[in-house]
C-alpha positions in Angstrom: -8.4 -17.8 16.6 -5.1 -19.1 17.9 -4.9 -21.4 14.8 -5.8 -18.6 12.4 -3.3 -16.1 13.8 -0.2 -17.5 12.0 -2.0 -17.2 8.7 -3.1 -13.6 9.5 0.5 -12.8 10.5 1.9 -14.4 7.3 -0.3 -12.1 5.0 0.0 -9.0 7.3 -3.7 -8.9 7.7 -3.7 -5.2 8.9 -2.2 -4.1 5.6 -4.8 -5.8 3.4 -7.3 -2.9 3.5 -4.9 -0.5 1.8 -4.5 -2.2 -1.7 -8.3 -2.5 -2.0 -8.7 1.2 -1.1 -6.1 2.1 -3.8 -8.4 0.6 -6.5 -11.5 2.3 -5.1 -9.7 5.7 -5.1 -8.6 5.2 -8.7 -12.2 4.3 -9.7 -13.5 7.5 -8.1 -10.9 9.6 -9.9 -11.8 8.2 -13.3 -15.5 8.0 -12.5 -15.4 11.8 -12.0 -14.7 12.0 -15.8 -18.2 10.9 -16.7 -16.8 7.8 -18.4 -19.1 4.7 -18.6 -18.9 2.9 -15.3 -17.3 -0.6 -15.4 -20.0 -2.1 -13.2 -20.1 -3.0 -9.5 -19.1 -6.7 -10.1 -16.0 -5.9 -12.1 -15.0 -3.2 -9.6 -15.4 -5.6 -6.7 -13.4 -8.3 -8.5 -10.6 -5.8 -9.2 -10.5 -4.8 -5.6 -10.4 -8.4 -4.4 -7.6 -9.3 -6.9 -5.4 -6.4 -5.7 -5.9 -7.5 -2.1 -5.1 -11.1 -3.0 -1.9 -10.2 -4.9 -0.8 -7.9 -2.0 -1.3 -10.8 0.4 0.6 -13.1 -2.0 3.5 -10.6 -2.0 3.7 -10.8 1.8 3.7 -14.6 1.7 6.4 -14.9 -0.9 8.4 -12.2 0.9 8.5 -14.4 4.0 9.4 -17.5 1.9 12.3 -15.6 0.3 13.5 -14.2 3.6 13.0 -17.3 5.8 16.7 -17.8 6.5 17.4 -14.1 7.3 14.2 -14.0 9.4 15.4 -16.9 11.4 18.2 -14.6 12.6 16.5 -11.2 12.7 12.8 -11.9 13.0 12.4 -15.3 14.6 8.8 -14.4 15.7 7.5 -14.6 12.1 5.4 -17.7 11.2 8.0 -19.6 9.1 11.1 -19.3 11.4 9.0 -19.8 14.5 7.6 -23.0 13.1 4.0 -21.9 13.3 3.6 -22.6 9.6 5.6 -24.9 7.4 7.3 -23.9 4.2 5.1 -26.2 2.1 1.9 -24.6 3.5 3.3 -21.1 2.8 4.2 -22.0 -0.8 0.7 -23.4 -1.4 -0.9 -20.3 0.0 1.3 -18.1 -2.1 0.5 -20.0 -5.3 -3.2 -20.1 -4.5 -3.4 -16.3 -3.8 -1.8 -15.4 -7.1 -3.8 -18.0 -9.1 -7.2 -17.0 -7.7 -6.4 -13.3 -8.0 -5.5 -13.6 -11.7 -8.5 -15.9 -12.3 -11.1 -13.4 -11.0 -9.7 -10.1 -12.1 -11.2 -8.2 -15.0 -7.8 -6.5 -15.5 -5.8 -9.7 -16.1 -2.8 -8.2 -17.9 -2.5 -5.3 -15.5 -2.7 -7.6 -12.4 -0.3 -10.1 -14.1 2.2 -7.3 -14.4 1.8 -6.5 -10.7 2.2 -10.2 -9.8 5.4 -10.5 -11.8 6.8 -7.3 -10.2 5.9 -8.6 -6.8 7.8 -11.9 -7.3 10.7 -9.9 -8.8 10.8 -7.7 -5.7 10.7 -10.6 -3.3 13.3 -12.8 -4.9 15.6 -10.3 -6.7 15.1 -6.5 -6.5 15.2 -6.1 -2.8 18.8 -7.4 -2.7 19.7 -3.9 -3.8 18.1 -1.4 -1.5 17.4 1.4 -4.0 16.1 -1.0 -6.6 13.9 -2.6 -4.0 12.6 0.7 -2.9 11.8 1.9 -6.4 10.1 -1.4 -7.2 7.9 -1.0 -4.1 6.9 2.5 -5.2 6.2 1.3 -8.7 3.9 -1.5 -7.4 1.7 0.9 -5.4 1.6 3.3 -8.3 0.5 0.4 -10.6 -2.1 -0.7 -8.1 -3.7 2.8 -8.0 -3.7 2.7 -11.9 -5.7 -0.6 -11.9 -8.8 1.6 -12.5 -7.3 2.7 -15.8 -7.4 -0.9 -17.1 -10.8 -1.4 -15.6 -12.4 1.6 -17.3 -10.7 0.9 -20.6 -12.2 -2.6 -20.7 -15.7 -1.0 -20.6 -15.4 1.9 -23.0 -13.9 2.7 -26.4 -13.6 6.4 -25.7 -10.3 8.1 -24.6 -10.2 8.7 -20.9 -8.5 11.7 -19.2 -5.9 9.8 -17.2 -3.8 12.7 -16.1 -5.1 13.2 -12.6 -4.9 9.4 -12.0 -1.3 9.3 -13.3 -0.2 12.2 -11.2 -1.8 10.7 -8.1 -0.1 7.4 -8.9 3.3 9.0 -9.3 2.9 10.8 -5.9 1.8 7.4 -4.4 4.9 5.8 -5.8 7.1 8.5 -4.3 5.3 8.1 -1.0 6.0 4.3 -0.8 9.5 4.7 -2.1 10.5 6.9 0.9 8.5 4.7 3.3 10.6 1.8 2.1 13.8 3.9 2.5 12.7 4.7 6.1 12.5 0.9 6.6 16.1 0.7 5.5 17.1 3.3 8.0 15.2 1.3 10.7 17.7 -1.5 10.2 20.7 0.8 10.8 22.2 0.9 14.3 22.3 4.7 14.6 20.8 6.6 11.7 21.4 10.4 11.5 18.4 12.4 12.7 18.5 14.7 9.7 18.3 11.7 7.3 15.4 10.2 9.2 13.5 13.6 9.3 14.0 14.3 5.6 13.0 10.7 4.6 9.8 10.7 6.5 8.9 14.3 5.5 8.6 13.4 1.8 5.7 10.9 1.9 3.1 13.4 3.3 4.4 16.1 1.0 3.9 13.8 -2.0 0.5 12.9 -0.8 -0.6 16.5 -0.5 0.6 17.2 -4.1 -1.4 14.3 -5.4 -4.6 15.4 -3.5 -4.1 19.0 -4.7 -3.9 17.9 -8.3 -7.0 15.8 -8.2 -8.9 18.5 -6.3 -7.8 21.2 -8.6 -7.4 23.6 -5.7 -6.7 23.9 -2.0 -10.2 23.6 -0.6 -12.0 20.6 0.8 -9.7 17.5 0.5 -6.3 19.3 0.7 -7.5 21.4 3.6 -8.7 18.3 5.5 -5.3 16.7 4.7 -3.7 19.3 6.9 -5.2 17.7 10.0 -3.4 14.3 9.9 -0.4 16.1 8.4 -0.2 18.5 11.4 -0.4 15.6 13.8 2.3 13.6 12.0 4.7 16.6 11.8 4.2 17.5 15.4 5.1 14.0 16.5 8.0 13.9 14.1 9.7 17.0 15.4 9.1 16.2 19.1 11.3 13.0 18.8 15.0 13.6 19.3 16.3 10.0 19.5 15.3 8.1 16.3 15.9 4.6 17.5 14.3 1.5 15.9 11.2 1.8 18.0 10.6 5.5 17.0 11.2 4.8 13.3 8.8 1.8 13.4 6.2 4.1 14.9 6.5 6.5 12.0 6.3 3.6 9.5 3.1 2.4 11.2 1.6 5.9 10.8 2.7 6.2 7.2 1.4 2.8 6.2 -2.0 3.6 7.8 -1.6 7.0 6.1 -1.9 5.3 2.7 -5.6 5.0 3.4 -5.9 8.6 4.4 -4.3 9.4 1.1 -6.8 7.3 -0.9 -9.7 8.5 1.1 -8.8 12.1 0.4 -8.2 11.3 -3.3 -11.7 9.9 -3.4 -13.1 13.0 -1.7 -11.1 15.3 -4.1 -12.7 13.3 -7.0 -16.2 14.1 -5.5 -17.1 10.8 -3.9 -17.6 11.4 -0.2 -19.2 8.0 0.3 -16.0 6.2 -0.9 -13.9 8.6 1.2 -15.9 7.8 4.3 -15.8 4.1 3.7 -12.0 4.1 3.2 -11.5 6.3 6.4 -13.6 3.8 8.4 -11.3 1.0 7.2 -8.5 2.7 9.2 -10.1 1.6 12.4 -10.0 -2.2 12.0 -6.5 -1.8 10.3 -5.2 0.0 13.4 -6.8 -2.5 15.8 -5.3 -5.5 13.9 -1.9 -3.7 13.9 -1.9 -3.8 17.7 -1.8 -7.6 17.4 -0.2 -8.3 14.1 2.8 -6.3 12.8 2.4 -4.4 9.5 6.0 -5.0 8.5 
């Protein structure tokens, strides 16, 4: 386990449940339209490809940031010497290659792969461009289901609910990324921190409401984690790095609450339950391996 830990830290193992849950939620939303199902095998391959590309993005992020991490995050696998640069590059190449080889949505996942590399090596140099790129990536990942269904049918699919949910997801991740920028500031203003972290749950609630088509069931259940989060948020007066990091952890885990409730809103309580159960191992892993 000690030998495996640097590899798990490199790919941020606790975050890898979320991209797969995105694809499952998208499948549930389009599946509610009575379109021909793309098949379990293709669905599973699309889920695995999204997870693989997300892991690749984490690897290439650390490769691109290795010099900066040596100053600011020396505990990460590359600056600490737990893994060599050569090993990390080989892992990053392999993850992208295998993901694009197995996916039934090759063009869609190729676009995600290209955007990931653009973010890691270019876009994040400019904070707002980086934040918008991150939001676009998660929106595209939720929309993988669109390419998956189109490959199995010639009929026009009703994409509106999925697109709205994807846009809300993009806004969610955009402001989580901005919150990460505030974490790096020495003394961020409390009002800025509160406003920034209020937008992700609001965007999620809008997306769930649209897919549900009303306030009952999924949006009503969303008020439970939302109430817990807001209560914590307004109880904290000093928003130092530790407090902001705690909010980011909750918001990152909250992406799975979002996709679980999207699945429930689309009528799939089994998928919603499965995604919710994934939060448990993700939270346990996060205690040992940082999500950021």
